[in-house]
MOPAC internal coordinates of N, CA, C and O (Angstrom, degrees):
PM7 1SCF
backbone

  N    0.0000 0     0.00 0     0.00 0    0    0    0
  C    1.4454 1     0.00 0     0.00 0    1    0    0
  C    1.5239 1   110.37 1     0.00 0    2    1    0
  O    1.2310 1   119.98 1   141.08 1    3    2    1
  N    1.3048 1   117.63 1   -38.92 1    3    2    1
  C    1.4564 1   120.70 1  -179.82 1    5    3    2
  C    1.5313 1   110.61 1   -62.22 1    6    5    3
  O    1.2310 1   119.95 1   138.02 1    7    6    5
  N    1.3218 1   117.69 1   -41.98 1    7    6    5
  C    1.4579 1   120.87 1   178.54 1    9    7    6
  C    1.5234 1   111.10 1   -63.53 1   10    9    7
  O    1.2310 1   120.39 1   141.31 1   11   10    9
  N    1.3325 1   116.86 1   -38.69 1   11   10    9
  C    1.4522 1   121.42 1   179.09 1   13   11   10
  C    1.5340 1   110.27 1   -61.52 1   14   13   11
  O    1.2310 1   120.16 1   135.56 1   15   14   13
  N    1.3325 1   117.31 1   -44.44 1   15   14   13
  C    1.4612 1   121.20 1   178.23 1   17   15   14
  C    1.5209 1   110.45 1   -63.40 1   18   17   15
  O    1.2310 1   120.61 1   141.12 1   19   18   17
  N    1.3154 1   116.44 1   -38.88 1   19   18   17
  C    1.4644 1   120.82 1   179.66 1   21   19   18
  C    1.5324 1   110.00 1   -64.56 1   22   21   19
  O    1.2310 1   120.68 1   138.29 1   23   22   21
  N    1.3305 1   116.31 1   -41.71 1   23   22   21
  C    1.4608 1   120.46 1   179.13 1   25   23   22
  C    1.5185 1   110.15 1   -65.08 1   26   25   23
  O    1.2310 1   119.99 1   137.33 1   27   26   25
  N    1.3366 1   117.62 1   -42.67 1   27   26   25
  C    1.4575 1   120.85 1   178.14 1   29   27   26
  C    1.5222 1   111.39 1   -62.14 1   30   29   27
  O    1.2310 1   120.51 1   138.01 1   31   30   29
  N    1.3248 1   116.63 1   -41.99 1   31   30   29
  C    1.4617 1   120.45 1   178.76 1   33   31   30
  C    1.5190 1   110.68 1   -63.26 1   34   33   31
  O    1.2310 1   120.61 1   138.03 1   35   34   33
  N    1.3127 1   116.44 1   -41.97 1   35   34   33
  C    1.4598 1   120.74 1   179.33 1   37   35   34
  C    1.5275 1   110.44 1   -65.49 1   38   37   35
  O    1.2310 1   120.51 1   138.85 1   39   38   37
  N    1.3373 1   116.63 1   -41.15 1   39   38   37
  C    1.4581 1   120.41 1   179.31 1   41   39   38
  C    1.5228 1   110.79 1   -64.36 1   42   41   39
  O    1.2310 1   120.38 1   138.28 1   43   42   41
  N    1.3155 1   116.88 1   -41.72 1   43   42   41
  C    1.4629 1   120.69 1   178.58 1   45   43   42
  C    1.5191 1   110.48 1   -62.92 1   46   45   43
  O    1.2310 1   120.30 1   139.46 1   47   46   45
  N    1.3072 1   117.03 1   -40.54 1   47   46   45
  C    1.4585 1   121.46 1   178.58 1   49   47   46
  C    1.5180 1   111.00 1   -62.66 1   50   49   47
  O    1.2310 1   120.33 1   136.72 1   51   50   49
  N    1.3159 1   116.97 1   -43.28 1   51   50   49
  C    1.4561 1   121.22 1   179.43 1   53   51   50
  C    1.5196 1   109.61 1   -63.17 1   54   53   51
  O    1.2310 1   120.04 1   134.85 1   55   54   53
  N    1.3218 1   117.54 1   -45.15 1   55   54   53
  C    1.4569 1   120.59 1   179.90 1   57   55   54
  C    1.5221 1   111.68 1   -61.90 1   58   57   55
  O    1.2310 1   120.65 1   136.15 1   59   58   57
  N    1.3082 1   116.37 1   -43.85 1   59   58   57
  C    1.4630 1   119.88 1  -177.46 1   61   59   58
  C    1.5196 1   112.66 1   -71.16 1   62   61   59
  O    1.2310 1   120.37 1   157.91 1   63   62   61
  N    1.3196 1   116.89 1   -22.09 1   63   62   61
  C    1.4530 1   118.75 1  -177.91 1   65   63   62
  C    1.5233 1   112.45 1   -97.87 1   66   65   63
  O    1.2310 1   119.65 1  -176.48 1   67   66   65
  N    1.3271 1   118.28 1     3.52 1   67   66   65
  C    1.4516 1   120.00 1   179.43 1   69   67   66
  C    1.5134 1   109.80 1   -72.10 1   70   69   67
  O    1.2310 1   120.01 1   -27.22 1   71   70   69
  N    1.3193 1   117.59 1   152.78 1   71   70   69
  C    1.4653 1   120.78 1  -178.71 1   73   71   70
  C    1.5221 1   113.25 1   -57.22 1   74   73   71
  O    1.2310 1   119.20 1   144.92 1   75   74   73
  N    1.3293 1   119.13 1   -35.08 1   75   74   73
  C    1.4690 1   120.59 1  -178.56 1   77   75   74
  C    1.5203 1   111.06 1   -60.01 1   78   77   75
  O    1.2310 1   120.17 1   136.55 1   79   78   77
  N    1.3224 1   117.28 1   -43.45 1   79   78   77
  C    1.4668 1   119.75 1   179.02 1   81   79   78
  C    1.5222 1   110.51 1   -70.19 1   82   81   79
  O    1.2310 1   120.02 1   142.09 1   83   82   81
  N    1.2998 1   117.57 1   -37.91 1   83   82   81
  C    1.4648 1   120.92 1   178.38 1   85   83   82
  C    1.5214 1   109.69 1   -65.30 1   86   85   83
  O    1.2310 1   120.37 1   138.21 1   87   86   85
  N    1.3479 1   116.90 1   -41.79 1   87   86   85
  C    1.4549 1   120.64 1   179.11 1   89   87   86
  C    1.5249 1   110.93 1   -64.11 1   90   89   87
  O    1.2310 1   120.43 1   137.73 1   91   90   89
  N    1.3255 1   116.79 1   -42.27 1   91   90   89
  C    1.4553 1   120.50 1   179.79 1   93   91   90
  C    1.5300 1   110.65 1   -61.90 1   94   93   91
  O    1.2310 1   120.25 1   137.67 1   95   94   93
  N    1.3188 1   117.13 1   -42.33 1   95   94   93
  C    1.4644 1   121.01 1   178.51 1   97   95   94
  C    1.5284 1   110.26 1   -63.69 1   98   97   95
  O    1.2310 1   120.64 1   138.77 1   99   98   97
  N    1.3190 1   116.38 1   -41.23 1   99   98   97
  C    1.4670 1   120.38 1   178.76 1  101   99   98
  C    1.5286 1   110.48 1   -65.93 1  102  101   99
  O    1.2310 1   120.41 1   138.51 1  103  102  101
  N    1.3429 1   116.83 1   -41.49 1  103  102  101
  C    1.4667 1   120.30 1   177.78 1  105  103  102
  C    1.5211 1   110.73 1   -61.91 1  106  105  103
  O    1.2310 1   120.34 1   136.74 1  107  106  105
  N    1.3266 1   116.96 1   -43.26 1  107  106  105
  C    1.4659 1   120.82 1   179.84 1  109  107  106
  C    1.5283 1   110.46 1   -62.80 1  110  109  107
  O    1.2310 1   120.33 1   136.23 1  111  110  109
  N    1.3200 1   116.98 1   -43.77 1  111  110  109
  C    1.4653 1   120.56 1   179.10 1  113  111  110
  C    1.5311 1   110.89 1   -63.03 1  114  113  111
  O    1.2310 1   120.65 1   139.06 1  115  114  113
  N    1.3249 1   116.36 1   -40.94 1  115  114  113
  C    1.4626 1   120.73 1   178.55 1  117  115  114
  C    1.5170 1   110.78 1   -63.40 1  118  117  115
  O    1.2310 1   120.59 1   134.88 1  119  118  117
  N    1.3310 1   116.47 1   -45.12 1  119  118  117
  C    1.4664 1   120.94 1  -179.50 1  121  119  118
  C    1.5264 1   111.09 1   -68.17 1  122  121  119
  O    1.2310 1   120.06 1   139.27 1  123  122  121
  N    1.3136 1   117.49 1   -40.73 1  123  122  121
  C    1.4654 1   119.84 1   178.33 1  125  123  122
  C    1.5281 1   110.99 1   -60.09 1  126  125  123
  O    1.2310 1   120.50 1   138.09 1  127  126  125
  N    1.3303 1   116.64 1   -41.91 1  127  126  125
  C    1.4674 1   120.64 1   178.14 1  129  127  126
  C    1.5315 1   110.62 1   -66.21 1  130  129  127
  O    1.2310 1   120.66 1   140.64 1  131  130  129
  N    1.3218 1   116.34 1   -39.36 1  131  130  129
  C    1.4641 1   120.41 1   179.42 1  133  131  130
  C    1.5281 1   111.41 1   -68.33 1  134  133  131
  O    1.2310 1   120.29 1   144.51 1  135  134  133
  N    1.3228 1   117.05 1   -35.49 1  135  134  133
  C    1.4668 1   120.14 1   175.46 1  137  135  134
  C    1.5256 1   109.73 1   -62.98 1  138  137  135
  O    1.2310 1   120.77 1   133.89 1  139  138  137
  N    1.3119 1   116.14 1   -46.11 1  139  138  137
  C    1.4688 1   120.62 1  -179.39 1  141  139  138
  C    1.5234 1   111.45 1   -63.53 1  142  141  139
  O    1.2310 1   120.57 1   149.36 1  143  142  141
  N    1.3320 1   116.52 1   -30.64 1  143  142  141
  C    1.4652 1   121.20 1  -179.90 1  145  143  142
  C    1.5292 1   112.49 1   -84.85 1  146  145  143
  O    1.2310 1   120.21 1   173.43 1  147  146  145
  N    1.3380 1   117.21 1    -6.57 1  147  146  145
  C    1.4572 1   120.76 1   179.75 1  149  147  146
  C    1.5169 1   113.98 1    83.44 1  150  149  147
  O    1.2310 1   120.22 1  -164.06 1  151  150  149
  N    1.3180 1   117.18 1    15.94 1  151  150  149
  C    1.4607 1   121.94 1  -179.17 1  153  151  150
  C    1.5202 1   112.26 1   -89.89 1  154  153  151
  O    1.2310 1   120.55 1   149.41 1  155  154  153
  N    1.3398 1   116.56 1   -30.59 1  155  154  153
  C    1.4644 1   123.26 1  -176.68 1  157  155  154
  C    1.5216 1   108.29 1  -128.10 1  158  157  155
  O    1.2310 1   120.90 1   -32.49 1  159  158  157
  N    1.3316 1   115.88 1   147.51 1  159  158  157
  C    1.4539 1   120.44 1   177.28 1  161  159  158
  C    1.5129 1   111.65 1  -143.95 1  162  161  159
  O    1.2310 1   121.57 1   -11.43 1  163  162  161
  N    1.3172 1   114.59 1   168.57 1  163  162  161
  C    1.4697 1   121.44 1   176.60 1  165  163  162
  C    1.5253 1   108.61 1   -87.14 1  166  165  163
  O    1.2310 1   120.90 1   -35.87 1  167  166  165
  N    1.3220 1   115.88 1   144.13 1  167  166  165
  C    1.4556 1   122.00 1   178.87 1  169  167  166
  C    1.5290 1   109.86 1  -115.27 1  170  169  167
  O    1.2310 1   120.72 1   -26.73 1  171  170  169
  N    1.3201 1   116.23 1   153.27 1  171  170  169
  C    1.4591 1   121.57 1  -178.19 1  173  171  170
  C    1.5242 1   112.85 1   -65.79 1  174  173  171
  O    1.2310 1   120.05 1   164.24 1  175  174  173
  N    1.3303 1   117.51 1   -15.76 1  175  174  173
  C    1.4613 1   119.70 1   177.64 1  177  175  174
  C    1.5231 1   112.18 1   -82.15 1  178  177  175
  O    1.2310 1   120.54 1   178.75 1  179  178  177
  N    1.3324 1   116.57 1    -1.25 1  179  178  177
  C    1.4586 1   121.28 1   177.56 1  181  179  178
  C    1.5141 1   114.45 1    94.46 1  182  181  179
  O    1.2310 1   120.45 1  -176.87 1  183  182  181
  N    1.3055 1   116.74 1     3.13 1  183  182  181
  C    1.4587 1   120.71 1  -179.24 1  185  183  182
  C    1.5251 1   110.70 1  -112.78 1  186  185  183
  O    1.2310 1   121.23 1   -20.35 1  187  186  185
  N    1.3045 1   115.25 1   159.65 1  187  186  185
  C    1.4549 1   121.14 1   173.19 1  189  187  186
  C    1.5205 1   108.08 1   -78.97 1  190  189  187
  O    1.2310 1   120.78 1   -27.92 1  191  190  189
  N    1.3147 1   116.10 1   152.08 1  191  190  189
  C    1.4544 1   120.99 1   175.88 1  193  191  190
  C    1.5117 1   110.56 1  -136.71 1  194  193  191
  O    1.2310 1   121.44 1   -22.48 1  195  194  193
  N    1.3130 1   114.85 1   157.52 1  195  194  193
  C    1.4639 1   121.37 1   177.35 1  197  195  194
  C    1.5229 1   107.74 1   -87.44 1  198  197  195
  O    1.2310 1   120.54 1   -59.38 1  199  198  197
  N    1.3140 1   116.57 1   120.62 1  199  198  197
  C    1.4608 1   121.44 1   177.71 1  201  199  198
  C    1.5219 1   108.55 1   -77.50 1  202  201  199
  O    1.2310 1   120.55 1   128.53 1  203  202  201
  N    1.3413 1   116.55 1   -51.47 1  203  202  201
  C    1.4658 1   121.28 1   176.61 1  205  203  202
  C    1.5187 1   110.02 1  -176.11 1  206  205  203
  O    1.2310 1   121.10 1   -27.69 1  207  206  205
  N    1.3086 1   115.49 1   152.31 1  207  206  205
  C    1.4491 1   122.72 1   169.54 1  209  207  206
  C    1.5172 1   118.39 1    64.04 1  210  209  207
  O    1.2310 1   119.51 1  -149.55 1  211  210  209
  N    1.3174 1   118.55 1    30.45 1  211  210  209
  C    1.4721 1   120.00 1  -179.89 1  213  211  210
  C    1.5161 1   110.57 1   -80.96 1  214  213  211
  O    1.2310 1   121.17 1   -41.67 1  215  214  213
  N    1.3273 1   115.37 1   138.33 1  215  214  213
  C    1.4646 1   119.61 1   175.07 1  217  215  214
  C    1.5329 1   109.34 1   -87.07 1  218  217  215
  O    1.2310 1   120.66 1     1.10 1  219  218  217
  N    1.3120 1   116.34 1  -178.90 1  219  218  217
  C    1.4559 1   121.28 1  -177.10 1  221  219  218
  C    1.5141 1   113.95 1   -62.32 1  222  221  219
  O    1.2310 1   120.29 1   144.11 1  223  222  221
  N    1.3167 1   117.05 1   -35.89 1  223  222  221
  C    1.4644 1   120.73 1   180.00 1  225  223  222
  C    1.5216 1   110.65 1   -66.52 1  226  225  223
  O    1.2310 1   120.65 1   135.74 1  227  226  225
  N    1.3177 1   116.36 1   -44.26 1  227  226  225
  C    1.4644 1   120.66 1   179.29 1  229  227  226
  C    1.5237 1   110.02 1   -65.79 1  230  229  227
  O    1.2310 1   120.30 1   135.00 1  231  230  229
  N    1.3247 1   117.02 1   -45.00 1  231  230  229
  C    1.4642 1   121.03 1   179.81 1  233  231  230
  C    1.5230 1   110.91 1   -60.02 1  234  233  231
  O    1.2310 1   120.09 1   137.09 1  235  234  233
  N    1.3175 1   117.43 1   -42.91 1  235  234  233
  C    1.4689 1   121.39 1   178.96 1  237  235  234
  C    1.5229 1   110.95 1   -63.97 1  238  237  235
  O    1.2310 1   120.15 1   138.73 1  239  238  237
  N    1.3245 1   117.31 1   -41.27 1  239  238  237
  C    1.4658 1   121.37 1   179.28 1  241  239  238
  C    1.5248 1   110.47 1   -65.33 1  242  241  239
  O    1.2310 1   120.07 1   137.46 1  243  242  241
  N    1.3279 1   117.47 1   -42.54 1  243  242  241
  C    1.4631 1   121.66 1   177.40 1  245  243  242
  C    1.5263 1   109.70 1   -60.68 1  246  245  243
  O    1.2310 1   120.39 1   134.68 1  247  246  245
  N    1.3271 1   116.86 1   -45.32 1  247  246  245
  C    1.4616 1   120.72 1  -179.69 1  249  247  246
  C    1.5215 1   112.03 1   -62.25 1  250  249  247
  O    1.2310 1   120.05 1   138.63 1  251  250  249
  N    1.3254 1   117.52 1   -41.37 1  251  250  249
  C    1.4734 1   121.01 1   179.32 1  253  251  250
  C    1.5291 1   111.13 1   -64.21 1  254  253  251
  O    1.2310 1   120.76 1   134.14 1  255  254  253
  N    1.3224 1   116.15 1   -45.86 1  255  254  253
  C    1.4668 1   119.51 1   179.83 1  257  255  254
  C    1.5234 1   110.28 1   -65.62 1  258  257  255
  O    1.2310 1   120.19 1   138.66 1  259  258  257
  N    1.3245 1   117.25 1   -41.34 1  259  258  257
  C    1.4626 1   119.96 1   178.36 1  261  259  258
  C    1.5254 1   111.57 1   -64.05 1  262  261  259
  O    1.2310 1   119.97 1   143.08 1  263  262  261
  N    1.3194 1   117.66 1   -36.92 1  263  262  261
  C    1.4671 1   120.08 1   176.11 1  265  263  262
  C    1.5243 1   110.81 1   -61.93 1  266  265  263
  O    1.2310 1   120.41 1   138.17 1  267  266  265
  N    1.3200 1   116.82 1   -41.83 1  267  266  265
  C    1.4613 1   120.96 1   176.89 1  269  267  266
  C    1.5171 1   111.40 1   -63.71 1  270  269  267
  O    1.2310 1   120.60 1   136.77 1  271  270  269
  N    1.3245 1   116.46 1   -43.23 1  271  270  269
  C    1.4654 1   120.43 1   178.45 1  273  271  270
  C    1.5265 1   110.45 1   -62.42 1  274  273  271
  O    1.2310 1   120.63 1   138.33 1  275  274  273
  N    1.3341 1   116.40 1   -41.67 1  275  274  273
  C    1.4668 1   120.71 1   179.75 1  277  275  274
  C    1.5333 1   110.55 1   -57.55 1  278  277  275
  O    1.2310 1   120.57 1   137.86 1  279  278  277
  N    1.3157 1   116.52 1   -42.14 1  279  278  277
  C    1.4645 1   120.87 1   178.69 1  281  279  278
  C    1.5325 1   111.13 1   -64.76 1  282  281  279
  O    1.2310 1   120.64 1   137.44 1  283  282  281
  N    1.3171 1   116.38 1   -42.56 1  283  282  281
  C    1.4695 1   120.23 1   179.24 1  285  283  282
  C    1.5223 1   110.22 1   -64.42 1  286  285  283
  O    1.2310 1   119.70 1   137.51 1  287  286  285
  N    1.3251 1   118.18 1   -42.49 1  287  286  285
  C    1.4580 1   120.96 1  -179.87 1  289  287  286
  C    1.5307 1   110.60 1   -63.86 1  290  289  287
  O    1.2310 1   120.45 1   141.56 1  291  290  289
  N    1.3254 1   116.75 1   -38.44 1  291  290  289
  C    1.4708 1   120.00 1   178.11 1  293  291  290
  C    1.5274 1   110.68 1   -65.25 1  294  293  291
  O    1.2310 1   120.49 1   138.26 1  295  294  293
  N    1.3330 1   116.67 1   -41.74 1  295  294  293
  C    1.4706 1   120.51 1   178.54 1  297  295  294
  C    1.5283 1   110.59 1   -65.61 1  298  297  295
  O    1.2310 1   120.72 1   136.36 1  299  298  297
  N    1.3206 1   116.23 1   -43.64 1  299  298  297
  C    1.4613 1   121.06 1   179.01 1  301  299  298
  C    1.5247 1   110.05 1   -61.41 1  302  301  299
  O    1.2310 1   120.63 1   137.21 1  303  302  301
  N    1.3080 1   116.40 1   -42.79 1  303  302  301
  C    1.4626 1   121.10 1  -179.41 1  305  303  302
  C    1.5227 1   111.19 1   -62.55 1  306  305  303
  O    1.2310 1   120.47 1   136.24 1  307  306  305
  N    1.3177 1   116.70 1   -43.76 1  307  306  305
  C    1.4668 1   118.58 1  -178.13 1  309  307  306
  C    1.5243 1   112.12 1   -67.85 1  310  309  307
  O    1.2310 1   120.15 1   149.88 1  311  310  309
  N    1.3218 1   117.31 1   -30.12 1  311  310  309
  C    1.4690 1   120.87 1   179.59 1  313  311  310
  C    1.5235 1   112.66 1   -80.85 1  314  313  311
  O    1.2310 1   120.42 1   149.27 1  315  314  313
  N    1.3346 1   116.80 1   -30.73 1  315  314  313
  C    1.4622 1   119.44 1  -172.51 1  317  315  314
  C    1.5260 1   113.84 1  -106.82 1  318  317  315
  O    1.2310 1   120.15 1   172.26 1  319  318  317
  N    1.3193 1   117.31 1    -7.74 1  319  318  317
  C    1.4565 1   119.94 1   177.66 1  321  319  318
  C    1.5183 1   114.64 1    80.30 1  322  321  319
  O    1.2310 1   119.99 1  -162.67 1  323  322  321
  N    1.3184 1   117.61 1    17.33 1  323  322  321
  C    1.4596 1   121.00 1   174.76 1  325  323  322
  C    1.5280 1   108.16 1  -106.52 1  326  325  323
  O    1.2310 1   120.76 1    -6.46 1  327  326  325
  N    1.3097 1   116.15 1   173.54 1  327  326  325
  C    1.4638 1   119.36 1   176.99 1  329  327  326
  C    1.5304 1   109.43 1   -81.02 1  330  329  327
  O    1.2310 1   120.25 1   -22.35 1  331  330  329
  N    1.3349 1   117.12 1   157.65 1  331  330  329
  C    1.4689 1   118.83 1   173.94 1  333  331  330
  C    1.5264 1   112.42 1   -58.27 1  334  333  331
  O    1.2310 1   120.60 1   144.56 1  335  334  333
  N    1.3377 1   116.47 1   -35.44 1  335  334  333
  C    1.4680 1   119.48 1   178.09 1  337  335  334
  C    1.5282 1   111.19 1   -62.70 1  338  337  335
  O    1.2310 1   120.42 1   137.92 1  339  338  337
  N    1.3270 1   116.81 1   -42.08 1  339  338  337
  C    1.4701 1   120.61 1   178.99 1  341  339  338
  C    1.5247 1   110.65 1   -65.15 1  342  341  339
  O    1.2310 1   120.54 1   139.60 1  343  342  341
  N    1.3330 1   116.57 1   -40.40 1  343  342  341
  C    1.4712 1   120.07 1   177.63 1  345  343  342
  C    1.5241 1   110.18 1   -63.19 1  346  345  343
  O    1.2310 1   120.44 1   138.72 1  347  346  345
  N    1.3289 1   116.77 1   -41.28 1  347  346  345
  C    1.4652 1   120.87 1   178.19 1  349  347  346
  C    1.5065 1   112.41 1   -64.48 1  350  349  347
  O    1.2310 1   120.62 1   137.63 1  351  350  349
  N    1.3332 1   116.41 1   -42.37 1  351  350  349
  C    1.4605 1   120.18 1  -179.57 1  353  351  350
  C    1.5243 1   112.14 1   -67.13 1  354  353  351
  O    1.2310 1   120.48 1   143.75 1  355  354  353
  N    1.3254 1   116.68 1   -36.25 1  355  354  353
  C    1.4689 1   119.70 1   177.60 1  357  355  354
  C    1.5246 1   109.51 1   -64.74 1  358  357  355
  O    1.2310 1   120.82 1   138.16 1  359  358  357
  N    1.3261 1   116.03 1   -41.84 1  359  358  357
  C    1.4633 1   119.93 1   177.98 1  361  359  358
  C    1.5188 1   110.31 1   -69.09 1  362  361  359
  O    1.2310 1   120.50 1   140.16 1  363  362  361
  N    1.3218 1   116.65 1   -39.84 1  363  362  361
  C    1.4656 1   121.07 1   179.37 1  365  363  362
  C    1.5193 1   111.86 1   -57.38 1  366  365  363
  O    1.2310 1   120.52 1   138.69 1  367  366  365
  N    1.3199 1   116.61 1   -41.31 1  367  366  365
  C    1.4695 1   120.36 1   178.70 1  369  367  366
  C    1.5237 1   110.74 1   -61.79 1  370  369  367
  O    1.2310 1   120.73 1   139.02 1  371  370  369
  N    1.3342 1   116.22 1   -40.98 1  371  370  369
  C    1.4659 1   120.27 1   178.79 1  373  371  370
  C    1.5283 1   111.12 1   -67.59 1  374  373  371
  O    1.2310 1   120.55 1   138.38 1  375  374  373
  N    1.3263 1   116.55 1   -41.62 1  375  374  373
  C    1.4637 1   120.20 1  -179.59 1  377  375  374
  C    1.5288 1   111.33 1   -66.45 1  378  377  375
  O    1.2310 1   120.26 1   138.59 1  379  378  377
  N    1.3195 1   117.11 1   -41.41 1  379  378  377
  C    1.4683 1   120.41 1   179.53 1  381  379  378
  C    1.5255 1   110.35 1   -64.70 1  382  381  379
  O    1.2310 1   120.12 1   143.23 1  383  382  381
  N    1.3093 1   117.37 1   -36.77 1  383  382  381
  C    1.4658 1   120.32 1   178.29 1  385  383  382
  C    1.5254 1   111.48 1   -62.26 1  386  385  383
  O    1.2310 1   120.28 1   154.10 1  387  386  385
  N    1.3235 1   117.06 1   -25.90 1  387  386  385
  C    1.4671 1   121.74 1  -178.09 1  389  387  386
  C    1.5292 1   113.65 1   -95.65 1  390  389  387
  O    1.2310 1   119.91 1   178.62 1  391  390  389
  N    1.3286 1   117.78 1    -1.38 1  391  390  389
  C    1.4613 1   120.42 1  -179.75 1  393  391  390
  C    1.5219 1   108.66 1   -64.07 1  394  393  391
  O    1.2310 1   120.36 1   -54.75 1  395  394  393
  N    1.3260 1   116.93 1   125.25 1  395  394  393
  C    1.4707 1   119.19 1   179.49 1  397  395  394
  C    1.5289 1   111.65 1   -71.41 1  398  397  395
  O    1.2310 1   121.01 1   -22.31 1  399  398  397
  N    1.3002 1   115.68 1   157.69 1  399  398  397
  C    1.4549 1   121.20 1   175.57 1  401  399  398
  C    1.5201 1   110.78 1   -55.26 1  402  401  399
  O    1.2310 1   121.27 1   -39.24 1  403  402  401
  N    1.3209 1   115.18 1   140.76 1  403  402  401
  C    1.4573 1   120.58 1   179.29 1  405  403  402
  C    1.5222 1   113.75 1    92.91 1  406  405  403
  O    1.2310 1   120.12 1   167.80 1  407  406  405
  N    1.3374 1   117.38 1   -12.20 1  407  406  405
  C    1.4634 1   120.30 1   178.39 1  409  407  406
  C    1.5257 1   109.45 1  -101.98 1  410  409  407
  O    1.2310 1   121.55 1   -13.54 1  411  410  409
  N    1.3371 1   114.65 1   166.46 1  411  410  409
  C    1.4572 1   121.12 1  -173.99 1  413  411  410
  C    1.5206 1   113.31 1  -101.04 1  414  413  411
  O    1.2310 1   121.91 1   -30.41 1  415  414  413
  N    1.3491 1   113.94 1   149.59 1  415  414  413
  C    1.4566 1   122.06 1   171.49 1  417  415  414
  C    1.5225 1   107.44 1  -143.03 1  418  417  415
  O    1.2310 1   121.27 1   -19.17 1  419  418  417
  N    1.3370 1   115.17 1   160.83 1  419  418  417
  C    1.4551 1   120.46 1  -178.84 1  421  419  418
  C    1.5240 1   109.44 1  -133.14 1  422  421  419
  O    1.2310 1   120.20 1   -68.52 1  423  422  421
  N    1.3501 1   117.22 1   111.48 1  423  422  421
  C    1.4631 1   119.66 1   177.35 1  425  423  422
  C    1.5261 1   110.46 1   -70.33 1  426  425  423
  O    1.2310 1   120.33 1   -18.74 1  427  426  425
  N    1.3373 1   116.98 1   161.26 1  427  426  425
  C    1.4689 1   120.67 1   176.49 1  429  427  426
  C    1.5173 1   109.47 1   -56.58 1  430  429  427
  O    1.2310 1   121.00 1   -51.79 1  431  430  429
  N    1.3242 1   115.70 1   128.21 1  431  430  429
  C    1.4510 1   120.72 1   177.84 1  433  431  430
  C    1.5201 1   114.46 1    71.01 1  434  433  431
  O    1.2310 1   120.14 1  -173.13 1  435  434  433
  N    1.3121 1   117.33 1     6.87 1  435  434  433
  C    1.4591 1   121.16 1  -177.06 1  437  435  434
  C    1.5189 1   113.08 1  -110.58 1  438  437  435
  O    1.2310 1   121.86 1     7.09 1  439  438  437
  N    1.2864 1   114.04 1  -172.91 1  439  438  437
  C    1.4693 1   121.64 1   179.69 1  441  439  438
  C    1.5288 1   109.55 1  -106.24 1  442  441  439
  O    1.2310 1   120.98 1   -15.13 1  443  442  441
  N    1.3144 1   115.72 1   164.87 1  443  442  441
  C    1.4554 1   120.40 1   176.35 1  445  443  442
  C    1.5151 1   109.78 1   -58.89 1  446  445  443
  O    1.2310 1   121.06 1   -46.05 1  447  446  445
  N    1.3257 1   115.59 1   133.95 1  447  446  445
  C    1.4613 1   122.36 1  -178.37 1  449  447  446
  C    1.5142 1   108.11 1  -130.26 1  450  449  447
  O    1.2310 1   121.15 1   -44.57 1  451  450  449
  N    1.3215 1   115.41 1   135.43 1  451  450  449
  C    1.4676 1   120.54 1   176.67 1  453  451  450
  C    1.5188 1   108.33 1   -87.90 1  454  453  451
  O    1.2310 1   120.88 1   -53.02 1  455  454  453
  N    1.3115 1   115.91 1   126.98 1  455  454  453
  C    1.4691 1   120.53 1  -178.22 1  457  455  454
  C    1.5077 1   111.00 1   -78.28 1  458  457  455
  O    1.2310 1   120.10 1   180.00 1  459  458  457

């Protein structure tokens, strides 16, 4: 049993140290900073959007996170029998509810709004 725990710990370490996880953490940090700066916001469709003035690094991070979200929405849709758009919108509503004051969000069919 001790060896099994050691193997699991080693496997977890390898997974956490892979470039994909490091890139995701870097993308999240970039997007979080951009949200705080008013450059990026949450949208009601469940995706991040560029409010204004994003550089290439921010745009790339937004695209990576949105690609991940797109995959999750597709998986959720196939399991629950809804469309990916509906899964995204349900998540978007939850994300917008959590947007802190001073950051931006965009309702469906609406314009960027500062909370």
